[in-house]
C-alpha positions in Angstrom: 6.5 3.8 -10.4 8.0 0.3 -10.2 7.0 -2.5 -7.8 5.9 -0.3 -4.8 3.6 -2.0 -2.4 0.2 -0.6 -1.4 1.1 0.9 1.9 2.3 4.0 3.7 4.4 3.4 6.8 5.9 5.3 9.7 9.1 4.7 11.7 10.1 4.7 15.3 12.5 7.6 15.8 14.4 10.5 14.3 16.8 8.3 12.3 16.2 5.3 10.1 17.6 2.2 11.9 19.4 -0.5 10.1 16.4 -2.8 10.7 14.0 -0.3 9.3 16.2 0.5 6.3 16.4 -3.2 5.4 12.7 -3.7 5.9 11.7 -0.8 3.7 14.2 -1.9 1.1 12.7 -5.3 1.0 9.1 -4.4 1.3 9.1 -1.2 -0.8 6.2 0.9 0.7 4.7 3.4 -1.7 5.2 6.2 0.8 6.0 7.2 4.4 4.4 9.3 7.1 6.2 11.3 9.9 5.1 12.4 13.3 6.5 14.6 16.1 8.6 11.7 17.4 10.4 11.7 14.1 11.4 15.4 14.2 14.4 16.8 16.1 15.7 19.7 14.0 15.8 20.9 10.4 19.0 19.2 9.3 17.9 15.9 10.9 14.4 16.0 9.2 15.8 16.8 5.8 18.3 13.9 6.1 15.5 11.6 7.3 13.2 12.3 4.3 16.2 11.7 2.0 17.1 8.5 3.8 13.5 7.2 3.5 13.5 7.8 -0.3 16.9 6.2 -0.6 15.7 3.1 1.2 13.1 2.3 -1.5 15.2 3.7 -4.4 12.6 6.2 -5.5 13.2 9.9 -5.5 9.5 10.5 -5.9 8.4 8.4 -2.9 5.9 10.6 -1.1 6.5 11.6 2.6 3.4 12.6 4.4 2.7 14.5 7.6 -0.3 15.7 9.5 0.3 19.5 9.6 -3.0 21.1 10.3 -2.5 23.8 12.8 -3.9 24.0 16.3 -3.5 20.7 18.3 -2.5 18.6 15.2 0.8 20.0 14.0 3.9 17.8 13.8 6.4 20.5 13.0 6.6 23.1 15.7 8.8 26.2 16.3 11.5 26.7 15.3 10.9 24.5 12.3 7.4 26.0 11.7 5.4 28.6 13.5 2.4 27.5 15.6 -0.7 28.0 13.4 -4.3 28.5 14.6 -6.9 25.7 14.3 -9.2 25.6 11.3 -12.0 26.9 13.5 -10.2 30.3 13.6 -10.2 30.5 9.8 -13.9 29.6 9.9 -14.6 32.3 12.4 -12.9 34.9 10.2 -14.9 33.6 7.2 -18.2 34.0 9.1 -17.3 37.7 9.6 -15.8 38.3 6.2 -16.0 35.6 3.6 -13.3 37.0 1.3 -10.9 37.4 4.2 -11.6 33.9 5.4 -11.0 32.3 2.0 -7.8 34.3 1.6 -6.6 33.2 5.0 -7.3 29.6 4.2 -5.3 29.8 1.0 -2.4 31.5 2.8 -2.4 29.0 5.5 -2.1 26.2 3.0 0.7 28.1 1.1 2.6 28.8 4.3 2.4 25.1 5.3 3.9 24.4 1.9 6.9 26.7 2.6 7.4 24.9 6.0 7.2 21.4 4.7 9.0 21.6 1.3 12.2 22.9 2.8 12.6 19.6 4.7 11.7 17.2 1.8 8.0 16.6 2.8 5.7 16.6 -0.1 2.2 15.8 1.1 0.0 17.1 3.9 -3.0 15.2 5.4 -5.1 18.3 5.0 -7.8 19.8 4.5 -10.0 18.4 7.2 -13.5 18.4 5.6 -15.4 17.0 8.5 -18.5 19.0 9.5 -19.2 18.7 13.3 -22.6 18.7 14.8 -23.6 19.6 18.4 -22.9 16.8 20.8 -20.3 15.1 18.7 -17.0 14.0 20.2 -14.3 16.7 20.1 -11.7 14.5 18.3 -12.6 16.7 15.4 -13.8 19.8 17.2 -11.8 22.9 16.3 -9.9 21.0 13.7 -13.0 21.6 11.5 -13.6 25.0 9.8 -17.2 25.2 10.6 -20.5 23.5 11.2 -21.7 24.8 7.8 -21.0 22.3 5.0 -20.7 24.9 2.3 -18.3 27.0 4.4 -16.2 23.9 5.0 -16.1 23.1 1.3 -15.1 26.6 0.3 -12.4 26.9 2.9 -11.1 23.4 2.3 -10.8 24.1 -1.4 -8.9 27.3 -0.7 -6.5 25.6 1.7 -5.9 22.7 -0.7 -5.2 25.1 -3.5 -2.7 27.0 -1.2 -0.9 23.7 -0.6 -0.7 22.8 -4.2 0.5 26.3 -5.2 3.5 25.5 -3.0 4.1 22.1 -4.5 2.5 20.1 -1.6 -0.1 17.4 -2.3 -3.3 17.6 -0.1 -5.1 14.6 1.4 -8.7 15.4 2.3 -10.0 13.7 5.4 -11.9 11.9 6.7 -14.1 10.7 3.8 -17.1 10.5 3.9 -17.2 12.4 7.2 -16.1 12.1 10.8 -17.8 15.2 12.2 -20.9 13.5 13.5 -19.1 10.7 15.4 -19.7 10.4 19.1 -16.4 8.7 19.9 -12.7 9.1 19.2 -11.8 6.5 16.6 -8.3 6.3 17.9 -9.8 4.6 21.0 -13.2 3.1 20.0 -15.4 2.5 17.0 -17.9 5.4 16.4 -21.4 4.5 15.2 -23.4 7.2 13.4 -27.1 6.5 13.2 -28.2 9.5 11.1 -30.5 8.9 8.1 -28.8 8.7 4.8 -30.5 11.9 3.6 -29.1 13.8 6.6 -25.6 12.5 5.7 -26.1 13.6 2.1 -27.2 17.1 3.1 -24.5 17.7 5.6 -21.6 15.4 6.1 -21.0 14.4 2.5 -21.2 17.9 1.0 -17.5 19.0 1.3 -16.2 15.7 0.0 -18.6 15.8 -3.0 -17.6 19.4 -3.7 -13.8 18.6 -3.5 -14.0 15.2 -5.3 -11.3 16.3 -7.8 -8.6 16.5 -5.2 -5.8 13.9 -5.7 -6.0 12.0 -2.4 -8.4 11.2 0.4 -8.2 9.4 3.8 -11.1 7.3 5.1 -13.0 7.6 8.4 -13.1 4.7 10.8 -16.8 5.3 11.4 -19.8 3.1 11.0 -22.8 4.7 9.2 -25.6 2.4 10.1 -27.8 3.8 7.3 -25.3 2.5 4.8 -23.5 -0.5 6.4 -24.4 -1.3 10.0 -21.6 -3.8 10.4 -18.4 -2.2 9.1 -16.7 1.2 9.4 -16.2 3.0 6.1 -12.6 2.0 5.9 -13.5 -1.7 5.7 -17.0 -1.3 4.0 -17.3 -2.3 0.4 -20.7 -0.6 0.3 -19.4 2.8 1.7 -16.4 2.9 -0.6 -18.1 1.6 -3.8 -21.6 3.2 -3.4 -20.8 6.4 -1.5 -17.2 7.4 -1.9 -16.7 6.3 -5.5 -20.2 6.4 -7.0 -22.2 9.0 -5.2 -19.5 11.4 -4.2 -17.6 10.8 -7.4 -14.2 10.6 -5.9 -11.8 8.7 -8.2 -8.6 9.8 -6.6 -6.1 7.8 -4.5 -7.9 6.5 -1.4 -5.9 5.6 1.7 -7.1 4.2 5.0 -6.9 6.0 8.2 -4.3 4.4 10.5 -4.7 0.7 10.6 -3.4 0.6 14.2 -6.3 2.7 15.6 -8.6 0.9 18.1 -11.7 1.5 16.0 -10.6 -1.5 13.9 -10.8 -5.0 15.2 -8.8 -8.2 14.4 -5.1 -8.8 14.1 -3.1 -6.6 11.7 -3.2 -9.1 8.9 -7.0 -9.3 9.1 -7.4 -5.5 9.3 -5.1 -5.0 6.3 -7.0 -7.6 4.2 -10.3 -6.1 5.1 -9.1 -2.6 4.1 -7.9 -3.7 0.7 -11.0 -5.9 0.1 -13.2 -3.0 0.8 -11.6 -1.0 -2.0 -9.0 1.2 -0.4 -6.0 1.7 -2.6 -3.4 2.0 0.2 -3.1 0.9 3.8 -1.7 3.5 6.3 0.2 2.3 9.3 1.6 5.1 11.5 3.2 4.1 14.8 6.4 2.5 13.5 6.1 -0.7 15.5 8.1 -3.2 13.4 6.1 -6.4 14.2 2.9 -4.6 13.2 4.4 -3.3 10.0 5.6 -6.8 9.1 2.1 -8.1 9.6 0.7 -5.4 7.3 3.4 -6.0 4.7 2.6 -9.7 4.5 -0.9 -8.9 3.3 -0.2 -6.0 1.0 0.2 -6.5 -2.7 2.3 -4.6 -5.2 0.4 -1.6 -6.5 -1.2 -2.5 -9.7 -4.2 -1.8 -11.9 -6.5 1.0 -11.0 -4.8 1.6 -7.6 -1.4 2.1 -9.4 -3.0 4.5 -11.9 -4.5 6.6 -9.1 -1.2 6.7 -7.3 0.6 7.8 -10.5 -2.1 10.4 -11.2 -1.8 11.8 -7.6 1.9 12.3 -7.9 1.5 13.9 -11.3 -0.6 16.6 -9.7 2.4 17.9 -7.8 3.7 21.1 -9.5 6.6 23.5 -9.0 5.9 26.1 -6.4 4.5 29.5 -7.5 6.3 32.8 -6.9 4.6 33.7 -3.6 7.0 35.7 -1.3 7.1 33.9 2.0 7.6 37.0 4.2 4.8 38.9 2.6 2.5 35.9 2.9 3.2 35.5 6.6 2.6 39.2 7.3 -0.7 39.1 5.4 -1.8 35.9 7.2 -1.0 37.3 10.6 -2.8 40.5 9.8 -6.0 38.6 8.8 -6.0 36.4 11.8 -5.4 39.3 14.2 -9.1 40.1 13.6 -10.2 36.9 15.4 -7.4 36.5 17.9 
């Protein structure tokens, strides 16, 4: 991997503009992320992922998407079927643990079929947040369960399904967004739970799945750890919790730097994210002036961050021999029980 910068960027529309192509060529982001605004049809999407890689001259440049199911699903019919939210898988698991685990794996594997045919190679999934009563519903039914062990088991199965289809998973939102009382897209959530409560509940799935290749941070303040900074910009959270206590040594990306949970201009936000210990800065909305401000602060990937990025890409393997039609039939049959 040569001279990529420590950022993942979005773009404005369904085609790469001349300005965007020139910007990406000059600034060389490590990867890209797509949203519903970037998707028109299958041929367009495949051409766009190819154009993004061409703009940075790297055939292995990762292109990410948030393809969860339920309300967070960027590819919709006819490009991909509508999938149930994670909570439906959790409900099945509560009734029949083996069936639930199988459904979680199948859902990951089916996402891999959907994404790989258009050149996407990484999914911001599984969601490992564990909600509690009274928390904001920004996570809500995106979570498998309120039981940390169930979330860990189902998240592992879903991640393994993705990887079986050649798609890299990104677990989110480390070290846990489920307890937050606000939507971090709009405000900065503060969690006042004692550290022991976080260890026994919120942190469990991330500790269990610490061997996954990539993770995305939570824009959440945990007052028991760092009362002044959200985890994304907290050296203490990243060094002492994410890296040391949870044992995650994979590639760590920020959640979107443009979310209102963060403060300061884009240069200051970017600098704080990197100084806290994130390997990559994520910018999603495709606004050129914001991306330029981020790019001015982002260094070339080097050292431990580069090693983690290379190790993450090395985890991508050829797809297994799962038959798509049979997998879809089995998945639909399993989910019919909780429809």
